[in-house]
N, C-alpha and C positions, 0 to 999 in steps of 0.2 A: 609771670603774675605774683604782685607782691599782698601776702596777708600778714595783717599786724593784728596782735591780740593784747589787748591791754588789759592786765590781771589787778585788777585792786582788792584789798579786805573788804570784807562784808560788814557794814555797819555795826558797832558796838564790837566787834574784834579788837582787842589791843594791840597797838602797833609800836613794838619796842623800837625800832627803827627809826619812824616818824618821829617819837619822841625824842630819840639821840640826834636826830636832824635838826628838830627843834630847839632842843638846849644848845645845840653848837652854833646854831644862828644867833642867837641871843648872847651867847659868847663872844661872838664875833662883833658885836654891836646894832644887829640888824632890830629894828624894832616894829611891833605893828603887825606880826605873823604870829596869828591867833593858836593855830593847831597844824599840823603836818601829817600827811597820811601818805606814807611810800609805799610803791606798787612796782610793776615791771612792765617791760616791751617786749614783748618777743614778736620777731620780724621771718618771716617763712616766704622763701621763694618758690611758688608752686605752680606746675601745669596747669593749664587753663582744665585739665579735666577733672581737677581735685573741686569737688564743688561745697558751698559752705555746711553743707551737711558733716563733712568729713572734716572739715576742720574743727567745728563743733565737737564733735567727736575725740579730735584729737585733745582739745582743751578740757574735757571732760574725764578723760582717762590717763592725760599727763601732765600738760601744761599749767592746770590750774587746782587746787583745791578745792572742789567746789563745797565743801564743809564751811570752809571761812572766808573765801574768795569769791568775786565774782568776774565773771571776761566779759569781751566786748571785741568782734572782729570785724574788721576794716579791710576791705578788698581797694585794692588800684593798679591800675592797668602800669608798665614800667614807662 
């Protein structure tokens, strides 16, 4: 089973990577992009026995810095 963890910065946390992407898009001539926030997608291939609580614990202990980041877990069968 696949579990996807989407990690994003919390609102109000500065995002230098997002700012760099935004600046680069403007430099390439793309207009109309008001803001960019960068995040990360972590895909886990887990056994059916791994429950949502275990994945949430993985996120809190390693995959996300919960002081400045939010995370969302999505599960999908192969």
